[in-house]
N, C-alpha and C positions, 0 to 999 in steps of 0.2 A: 465683165464688170467695168463701168466707167470709172476713170480716175477721179480723185477727190475734187479736182477743179472743174470737172465736166459740167456744163450747164444742164445736161440731161440727167445728172445723178439724182436719184430719188432717196438717197440715204437720209438726208435731213428731215424731209416730210415723214418718212417711215419711222424715224427715231422719235419724232414728235407724237405720232399716234401711239407708239408703244409706250412712250412716257406717260401718256394719259392713263393707260390701263394700270401701269405699275404705281403711279402716284395716287390714283384713286384707291387702289388696294391699301396702300400705306395709310391714307387718311381715314378710310372707313374703319380700319383697325384701331385708329387713335380716337375716333369719335364715339359718343355714347351709343349704347346698344339700340336705342330707338331710332337712330339715324337711318334715313333712306337715301338711296343714291341712284341717279340715272347717268348714263354715258351718252354724250352727243344728243342731248334733248334741246334745251334752250341755250346751252353753252357746252364747253368741253365736258364739264361735270356739273351736275345739279345735286346739291345736298339739301336735305330738310331734316332738322332735328328740333327737339323741344326747346333747347337753350338758344340757339342761334336763329331759328326760323328757316326761311328758304335762302339758299346761297347758290348763286351762279358763279362758277369758277372757270377762268381761262388759264390754260397752262402753256408755258413757253419754255422749251428746252433749247437753250442758246449755246453757242460756241463758248469755250472757256475764255474768260476775260471780257465777255460782252458787257457793254454798259448801256443802260436805258437812259436816254436823254429825253428832254421835253418833246421832241419831235419823233420819238420812236413809233413807227407804225404799229408795232405789237400792242402798245397801250391804247392807241386811238381806235384801232380796229375792235378791240375788246369793248371800248367805250360805246362804239356803235351798236354792238350786240346788246349791251346792258341797257342802253338808251331805248332801243326797240322794245325791250321787255318793260322798261319803266313807263313808256308812253302807253303801253297797252294794259299796264297794271291798274292804273287809275287809283293809286293810293289805297290799296286794299287794307283790310285789318291786319294782314301779315306781310308787311313790306319786305322786299328782297334785299339782300346784301350782295355786293359784287366784289369778288376777290380775283386778283391776278397773282398766280404763282409762277415765278420765273427763276431760272438758274442764273440769270444775269444779275448785275448789281446796278441799283439806281444811282444816277449821278448825284454826288453831293451838291447841295444848294439848288438843285433843280426844282421845278414845280412838282415833278413826280415824287420827289422826296417828301412832299407834304402828305402823300397818301400812304406812307409807311406806317406800321403799327405804332401806337403811342405818340403820334404827332398830330398837329392840328393844321387845318387848311388856312387858318388866319383870315385877315380881312381882305376886301376887294377881290374875292375869289373870281367873280364873273369877269372883271377887268383883266386879271392875270391870265385866265384861260383864253379870253378873246385875243389878248396880245400874242400868246403862243401860237394860236391857230392862224392868226393873220400872217405870221412869218413863214408859213409852209405852202409849197405848191404841190405837195404829194396828193395824188388822186385818192389814196386811202383816207388821208386826213381830211381832204375836202368833202368826202362823202359823210364823214362824221360831223363836220362843220355844218353841212346842209341839214342833217337830221337834227342837230342841236338847235338850229334856228326855229324848229317847230316847238321847242320847249320854252315857255315864258321864263325870262331871266330871274324872276323872283322864285322860281322852282329849282334853279340851278344848284343852290346850296344843299337842298334836300337830296337831290340826285347824287351830287359828287361826294357828299359826306357818307354815302353808303359804300364807297369804293375803298378797298384796302389793297395795297401791293405788298406781297411777301417776296422779297428778293433773296438771292443767294440760297435758293432752295436745293434740296438734294438732287444730284444728277442721277440719271437712269441707272447707271451701273452701281451706284452706292445704295440704292433702295433695298435690295435683298438683304444686305448686311444689317441695315437699320431695322428691318422687320424681325430678322433673326435675333438681334440684340434686345429689341424692345419687347417682343411678344413670345419668344421661344426659349426663355431662360429655364423653364421647367423641363424642357426636352434635353435628354442626354446629348452632350456636345457633338458626338460623332453622327448623330441623327438629325441635327438641326437643318442642315442643307437639304437632305432628302424631304423632310417635312415641308420646308419652304417651297421646294420645287413642285411638290404635289398640290400645295395650296394655290400657287400661281397658275399651275396647269388647269385646275378647276375654275379659277377666276377668269382666265382668258377664254375658256370655252363658254362660260356663262355670259361674258361680254359679247362674244360672237352671237350667241343666242339672242341677246337683247338687241344688238345692232341689226340683225336680220329679221327681227319681228317675231321670232319664235318664242321669245320670252317677252311678256307684257308687263309683268310686275317689276317694280324697282328692286334693287338690292337692299337688303337690310343688314345693318352691322351685326345684329344678333345672328342672322343666317351665316355670315362669314365666320363668326365666333364658333358656331356649331360645327361647321365644316372643319375648321382648324382643330377643334377638340377631337372630332372623329378621326382625323388623320393622325393626330398625336397619339391617340390610343392604340393605333396600329404598331407603334414602336415601343410598346411596353414589353416587359420580359415574357409575358404569356401570349403575345400576339406578334404578327408580322404584317407588313403592308401587302395589300391585295390590289394589284394594278392592271390585271389582264382579263377581267371577267368578260369583257366584250371584244377582246382583241381577236383578229382573224389574220391569217397569213396573207401577204400581199399577192401571192400567186394564186390565192383561192384554194378551195378544197375540192378534190376529185376522188371520191372513194372508190370509183371503179378502176382507176389506173394506178392508185397508190400501192406500191409494192413493198413497203417497209415491213419488217418482221411483225410488228405489233398488229398491223392491219391484216396481214395474212393469217395470223393467229385468230383474229376475230372472225374472218371469213370461214375459218375451219370449224367454228361452232355455229355457223349459219346466221350470223348477224346481218340484218338488212342494211340497205344503203343509208337510211336515216341515222341509224345508230353508229354506223361507221363514220359518218360525218361528225357526229358528236364526239366520238373517240379521237378523231384527228384534231378537232378543235381543243379538246382537253389536253392532248399531248403537246400541241403548240403552246397553249397558254401556260401549262406547267413548266415547260422547257424555258420559256421566256421569263417566267416569274422566278424560277430558281436561279437563273443567270443574273437577274436584277438583284436578288438578295445577296448573291456573292459579290457583285460589283459594289454594292452599297455597304457591305460588311455588316448587315443586320442579322445574319445568322452567325452562330458561334462556330469556331473551328471544328470541323468534323460533324456538325449537326445534321447536315443533309445526308451524309453517308450513314449516320446512325438511324436517321428516319427511314432511309431505304431498307436497312436491315430489319427495322421494326415492321415495315410493310410486308416484307417477305415472310417474316414470322407469322404475322396475322393471316396472310394469304394461305400459308401452309396449314394453319390451325383450322381455318374455315374449309379448305379443300378436303381435309381428312373427314370432316363431318358431311359435306355435300356428296363426296364420292363414295361414302361408306357402303351404300346399298348397291353399287354397281357390281355386275358379275363379269366374269372373264369373257362371256359370249354376248354381252349386252350389244344390241344392234346400234348402228351408226346414229340413227335419229335420237335414241336415248342418250348416247354419248354426247351429242351436240346439245341436247336439251339440258343435260347435267352441267356441261361447260357454261352454258348461258346462266344457269342457276348460280353457279359460283361467281360469275361476273356480276350478276344482278344483286347478289347478297352484299358484295363489297361496295357496289355503287350506291345502294340505298342505306347501308349501315352508317350510323353516326357514332360509332364507338370511339371513345377518346384516344385509343391507341392508334387510330388511323389519322390523327391530326399531328402535324409537325409541332404545333404548340396548341395549348388548350383553346384559345380563342380564334384559331384559324379554321374556319368552317367551310371555306369555299370548296365545293366538290371537285372542281377542276384540279386543285392541288393534289388531292388523293388519287383520283382516277388517272389524271395525266401522269403522275409519278409511277403508277402501276404500268401504264403503257410505255413509259421510258424504260422500266425494268424489263418489260416484255420485248423491247426493241434492241437489247444488248446482243452482241455477237453470240454469246451463249446466254439465252434468256433466263433470268432468275425467277420469273413467274410465267405461268402458262394457263390456258383455260381448257383446252381439250384434254379429257381424261387419259387419252393415249398419246399425248404429245411427245413424251420421251421416246416411245417406240417409233413414232411417225415424224419426228422432227425434220428429218431430211426432206420428206415429201411435202410437209406443210410450208417449210421455209425456202424451198428450192426456187431458183430463178430470181433471187433478189438482185436488183440493179444496184450499182454503186451509189 
């Protein structure tokens, strides 16, 4: 890692990009449900809603104590972006507004202070702007000055009155707590942070989809509200968050070489490679999910242990029914078929007793938990009807 003073450090630009995503999430949660939002389209963020119309917003995450003066390149670079839009807009029926959101503070008494909310630009606007620009040799500001020369001065007031600067904005590390305080008051306090983290995870993934062109439609505030509601519902008393439906182990899945107890048990009843792969994925997803529940304290003390006991009881109940017609001399192919029938019955059953909570319907939670039980040093569930007699043969050769 380069030190903080290194000219090659990318921390500030990276922080700026991450700030865009977090700040956009904060704002879209604050704006009306009809609001739509693009990231990095005509500006850092583009908002459109029924009340404000079209808004192009530039975002600047500055060092603590940073002050915006009349010659701050951040402002004039944004002006160039907005002016480009304005020149091509040709005064449409829905004129754009231009916002600068910055964590810095606008210098008192400066020209930029005239762009703060609830202030006026006053008289002699063109002369004041010309005077400021004349005093700069900055390449960034000169580019803006050259572009501004293409706009007739009688149109300057119309353009500049569309600009508002919002200074002293929330810093990137403060935004999560703001969203939690403003939008998650109905969530039980201990679950607010996990809910926020899942919302931000979804939002970040969707932003990546948008920026890479895999998503074409803008975000809608109503869409974000729906996702937030869906996540919140997972933390009710009758539900739990489901986070690993598509998760796969980093090392991949190799059913032919996997020698864990639960896999060997499944081989013993003649399961094919495709179903072994599914079982390995269910085991991995359930293992990770149960660990996540414990880390986030969303399950009650002893709840997972009681759930396992219930699964074992349901397995024993179904096993008695499925194995009832077997004979002492039933051939191996019948034994294997009967073992698969027991597994299939539990896999396809949607009996409430198989759910850890009423609204937790993900199959991987049930079957993965069964595979965890089958993988214990002394397995509490098994599939082969003669497992007890043949346990040593079925499980022998297990690697550490």
